[in-house]
OpenMM code with the backbone's topology and positions (N, CA, C; nanometers):
from openmm import Vec3, app, unit

residues = "UNK UNK UNK UNK UNK UNK UNK UNK UNK UNK UNK UNK UNK UNK UNK UNK UNK UNK UNK UNK UNK UNK UNK UNK UNK UNK UNK UNK UNK UNK UNK UNK UNK UNK UNK UNK UNK UNK UNK UNK UNK UNK UNK UNK UNK UNK UNK UNK UNK UNK UNK UNK UNK UNK UNK UNK UNK UNK UNK UNK UNK UNK UNK UNK UNK UNK UNK UNK UNK UNK UNK UNK".split()
positions = [
    Vec3(0.1147, -0.1215, 0.0220),
    Vec3(0.0099, 0.0063, 0.0206),
    Vec3(0.0711, 0.1511, 0.0176),
    Vec3(0.0530, 0.2040, -0.0691),
    Vec3(0.1143, 0.3422, -0.0765),
    Vec3(0.1284, 0.4215, 0.0522),
    Vec3(0.2102, 0.5005, 0.0572),
    Vec3(0.2123, 0.5971, 0.1711),
    Vec3(0.1190, 0.7115, 0.1526),
    Vec3(0.0407, 0.7910, 0.2546),
    Vec3(-0.0239, 0.8931, 0.2059),
    Vec3(0.0490, 1.0013, 0.1172),
    Vec3(0.1437, 1.0365, 0.1725),
    Vec3(0.2260, 1.1245, 0.0674),
    Vec3(0.2498, 1.1233, -0.0596),
    Vec3(0.2480, 0.9636, -0.1210),
    Vec3(0.2318, 0.9346, -0.2391),
    Vec3(0.1027, 0.9446, -0.3116),
    Vec3(0.0174, 0.9038, -0.2476),
    Vec3(-0.1209, 0.9194, -0.2986),
    Vec3(-0.1354, 1.0712, -0.3095),
    Vec3(-0.1162, 1.1581, -0.2391),
    Vec3(-0.1238, 1.2786, -0.2570),
    Vec3(-0.0822, 1.3403, -0.3698),
    Vec3(0.0808, 1.2842, -0.3811),
    Vec3(0.1539, 1.3361, -0.5007),
    Vec3(0.1079, 1.2745, -0.6556),
    Vec3(0.0481, 1.1350, -0.6140),
    Vec3(-0.0539, 1.0859, -0.7821),
    Vec3(-0.1434, 1.1710, -0.7942),
    Vec3(-0.2244, 1.2280, -0.7011),
    Vec3(-0.3585, 1.3002, -0.7246),
    Vec3(-0.3265, 1.4570, -0.7622),
    Vec3(-0.2109, 1.4798, -0.7247),
    Vec3(-0.1714, 1.6298, -0.7877),
    Vec3(-0.1109, 1.6046, -0.9223),
    Vec3(-0.0628, 1.5031, -0.9526),
    Vec3(-0.0127, 1.4539, -1.0842),
    Vec3(-0.1122, 1.4453, -1.1909),
    Vec3(-0.2434, 1.4360, -1.1075),
    Vec3(-0.3769, 1.4001, -1.2072),
    Vec3(-0.4164, 1.5381, -1.2155),
    Vec3(-0.3701, 1.6568, -1.1588),
    Vec3(-0.4315, 1.7952, -1.1571),
    Vec3(-0.4980, 1.8483, -1.0442),
    Vec3(-0.4892, 1.7673, -0.9467),
    Vec3(-0.5508, 1.8122, -0.8094),
    Vec3(-0.4617, 1.9253, -0.7439),
    Vec3(-0.5232, 2.0382, -0.7178),
    Vec3(-0.4263, 2.1419, -0.6246),
    Vec3(-0.4543, 2.0850, -0.5123),
    Vec3(-0.3642, 2.1203, -0.3919),
    Vec3(-0.3680, 2.0970, -0.2500),
    Vec3(-0.4821, 2.1478, -0.2032),
    Vec3(-0.5488, 2.2552, -0.2386),
    Vec3(-0.6723, 2.3385, -0.2165),
    Vec3(-0.7776, 2.2556, -0.2388),
    Vec3(-0.7999, 2.2158, -0.3497),
    Vec3(-0.9170, 2.1296, -0.4006),
    Vec3(-0.9395, 2.0114, -0.3283),
    Vec3(-0.8064, 1.9416, -0.2917),
    Vec3(-0.7947, 1.8025, -0.2520),
    Vec3(-0.8384, 1.8055, -0.1246),
    Vec3(-0.7834, 1.9155, -0.0607),
    Vec3(-0.8328, 1.9260, 0.0894),
    Vec3(-0.9846, 1.9371, 0.1013),
    Vec3(-1.0341, 2.0417, 0.0215),
    Vec3(-1.2001, 2.0600, 0.0154),
    Vec3(-1.2693, 1.9243, -0.0190),
    Vec3(-1.2157, 1.8492, -0.0828),
    Vec3(-1.2822, 1.7259, -0.1267),
    Vec3(-1.2819, 1.6409, -0.0132),
    Vec3(-1.1728, 1.6258, 0.0639),
    Vec3(-1.1554, 1.5271, 0.1645),
    Vec3(-1.1865, 1.5801, 0.3140),
    Vec3(-1.2410, 1.7126, 0.3314),
    Vec3(-1.2800, 1.7720, 0.4369),
    Vec3(-1.1604, 1.7897, 0.5267),
    Vec3(-1.0577, 1.8529, 0.4914),
    Vec3(-0.9779, 1.8899, 0.5792),
    Vec3(-0.8719, 2.0343, 0.5103),
    Vec3(-0.7969, 2.0909, 0.6255),
    Vec3(-0.7355, 2.2124, 0.5652),
    Vec3(-0.6185, 2.1773, 0.4584),
    Vec3(-0.6094, 2.2785, 0.3880),
    Vec3(-0.4889, 2.2633, 0.2874),
    Vec3(-0.3508, 2.2313, 0.3802),
    Vec3(-0.3501, 2.3324, 0.4661),
    Vec3(-0.2295, 2.3206, 0.5432),
    Vec3(-0.2070, 2.1484, 0.5998),
    Vec3(-0.3342, 2.1137, 0.6378),
    Vec3(-0.3133, 1.9664, 0.7174),
    Vec3(-0.2812, 1.8679, 0.6085),
    Vec3(-0.2999, 1.8826, 0.4853),
    Vec3(-0.2883, 1.8160, 0.3864),
    Vec3(-0.1209, 1.8284, 0.3406),
    Vec3(-0.0969, 1.9256, 0.3366),
    Vec3(0.0423, 1.9818, 0.3071),
    Vec3(0.1305, 1.8876, 0.4157),
    Vec3(0.0858, 1.9033, 0.5233),
    Vec3(0.1891, 1.8582, 0.6645),
    Vec3(0.1872, 1.6816, 0.6407),
    Vec3(0.0906, 1.6444, 0.5735),
    Vec3(0.0982, 1.5031, 0.5486),
    Vec3(0.1512, 1.4531, 0.4442),
    Vec3(0.1686, 1.5463, 0.3104),
    Vec3(0.2768, 1.5326, 0.2000),
    Vec3(0.4174, 1.5301, 0.2353),
    Vec3(0.4162, 1.6430, 0.3288),
    Vec3(0.5539, 1.6579, 0.3828),
    Vec3(0.6234, 1.5747, 0.4859),
    Vec3(0.5386, 1.4734, 0.5414),
    Vec3(0.5851, 1.4087, 0.6408),
    Vec3(0.6015, 1.4383, 0.7668),
    Vec3(0.5427, 1.5605, 0.7902),
    Vec3(0.5053, 1.6040, 0.9380),
    Vec3(0.4128, 1.5733, 1.0014),
    Vec3(0.3150, 1.5081, 0.9303),
    Vec3(0.2186, 1.4426, 0.9985),
    Vec3(0.1819, 1.2902, 0.9345),
    Vec3(0.1663, 1.1912, 1.0215),
    Vec3(0.1783, 1.0772, 0.9440),
    Vec3(0.0285, 1.0199, 0.8567),
    Vec3(-0.0667, 1.0612, 0.8713),
    Vec3(-0.1735, 1.0162, 0.8181),
    Vec3(-0.3069, 1.1311, 0.8091),
    Vec3(-0.4383, 1.0984, 0.7605),
    Vec3(-0.5273, 1.2122, 0.7736),
    Vec3(-0.5973, 1.1387, 0.8856),
    Vec3(-0.7018, 1.2112, 0.9210),
    Vec3(-0.7856, 1.1466, 1.0318),
    Vec3(-0.9273, 1.1170, 0.9692),
    Vec3(-0.9683, 1.0093, 1.0571),
    Vec3(-1.1029, 0.9680, 1.0105),
    Vec3(-1.1575, 0.9680, 0.8633),
    Vec3(-1.2716, 1.0355, 0.8317),
    Vec3(-1.3132, 1.0555, 0.7117),
    Vec3(-1.2394, 1.0915, 0.5976),
    Vec3(-1.1513, 1.1999, 0.6397),
    Vec3(-1.0475, 1.2540, 0.5711),
    Vec3(-0.9844, 1.1454, 0.4828),
    Vec3(-0.9292, 1.0274, 0.5680),
    Vec3(-0.8536, 0.9538, 0.5213),
    Vec3(-0.9348, 0.8097, 0.4188),
    Vec3(-1.0536, 0.8231, 0.4524),
    Vec3(-1.1208, 0.7361, 0.3761),
    Vec3(-1.1913, 0.8133, 0.2331),
    Vec3(-1.2150, 0.9424, 0.2314),
    Vec3(-1.2183, 0.9853, 0.0922),
    Vec3(-1.1104, 1.0227, 0.0259),
    Vec3(-0.9889, 1.0152, 0.1031),
    Vec3(-0.8358, 1.0313, 0.0367),
    Vec3(-0.8132, 0.9009, -0.0404),
    Vec3(-0.8451, 0.8042, 0.0372),
    Vec3(-0.8069, 0.6567, -0.0278),
    Vec3(-0.9246, 0.6523, -0.1399),
    Vec3(-1.0380, 0.6800, -0.1256),
    Vec3(-1.1502, 0.6567, -0.2094),
    Vec3(-1.1208, 0.7454, -0.3665),
    Vec3(-1.0652, 0.8769, -0.3326),
    Vec3(-1.0459, 0.9712, -0.4826),
    Vec3(-0.8967, 0.8881, -0.5469),
    Vec3(-0.7923, 0.8438, -0.4423),
    Vec3(-0.6879, 0.7825, -0.5302),
    Vec3(-0.7074, 0.6758, -0.5977),
    Vec3(-0.8018, 0.5680, -0.5317),
    Vec3(-0.8381, 0.4471, -0.6019),
    Vec3(-0.9128, 0.4586, -0.6932),
    Vec3(-1.0050, 0.5681, -0.7178),
    Vec3(-1.1115, 0.5847, -0.8072),
    Vec3(-1.0530, 0.6451, -0.9485),
    Vec3(-0.9551, 0.6989, -0.8903),
    Vec3(-0.8827, 0.8131, -1.0340),
    Vec3(-0.9856, 0.9311, -1.0546),
    Vec3(-1.0306, 0.9789, -0.9463),
    Vec3(-1.1383, 1.0933, -0.9747),
    Vec3(-1.0494, 1.2307, -1.0308),
    Vec3(-1.0984, 1.3184, -1.1256),
    Vec3(-1.0549, 1.3961, -1.1816),
    Vec3(-1.0889, 1.5483, -1.1136),
    Vec3(-0.9888, 1.6084, -1.1041),
    Vec3(-1.0099, 1.7535, -1.0012),
    Vec3(-1.1332, 1.8173, -1.0457),
    Vec3(-1.1929, 1.9028, -0.9653),
    Vec3(-1.3052, 1.9810, -1.0139),
    Vec3(-1.2577, 2.0871, -1.1211),
    Vec3(-1.3472, 2.1290, -1.2204),
    Vec3(-1.3374, 2.1882, -1.3055),
    Vec3(-1.3716, 2.3266, -1.2652),
    Vec3(-1.2945, 2.4347, -1.2696),
    Vec3(-1.3298, 2.5852, -1.2376),
    Vec3(-1.4235, 2.6579, -1.3473),
    Vec3(-1.5365, 2.6766, -1.3321),
    Vec3(-1.6141, 2.7396, -1.4394),
    Vec3(-1.5481, 2.8713, -1.4833),
    Vec3(-1.5654, 2.9194, -1.5996),
    Vec3(-1.4876, 3.0335, -1.6675),
    Vec3(-1.6125, 3.1579, -1.6427),
    Vec3(-1.5283, 3.2292, -1.5697),
    Vec3(-1.6205, 3.3432, -1.5220),
    Vec3(-1.6475, 3.4314, -1.6702),
    Vec3(-1.7709, 3.4973, -1.6704),
    Vec3(-1.8315, 3.5390, -1.7934),
    Vec3(-1.7544, 3.6602, -1.8221),
    Vec3(-1.7372, 3.6801, -1.9740),
    Vec3(-1.6586, 3.7631, -2.0486),
    Vec3(-1.5244, 3.6921, -2.0433),
    Vec3(-1.5115, 3.5792, -1.9787),
    Vec3(-1.3335, 3.5304, -2.0253),
    Vec3(-1.3668, 3.4305, -2.1526),
    Vec3(-1.2230, 3.4069, -2.2067),
    Vec3(-1.2371, 3.3163, -2.3147),
    Vec3(-1.1388, 3.2017, -2.2391),
    Vec3(-1.1926, 3.0766, -2.2258),
    Vec3(-1.0864, 2.9562, -2.2077),
    Vec3(-0.9782, 2.9511, -2.2712),
] * unit.nanometer
topology = app.Topology()
chain = topology.addChain("A")
for resn in residues:
    res = topology.addResidue(resn, chain)
    for name in ("N", "CA", "C"):
        topology.addAtom(name, app.Element.getBySymbol(name[0]), res)
């Protein structure tokens, strides 16, 4: 089984930002960064379950809508 830091890196390589990923799993970007950097060993409770699910499912990051008047 991959360490949490590798799972986070995999998701970032798939286009997830730390902010979007933290929001999706229900923790702060700082907490997720601490896990990625090895300052904390693992996410807590449901955040761990959600992170595991996102990693296994290959879920794509949310797409920000293009603001009115902007060209994508």
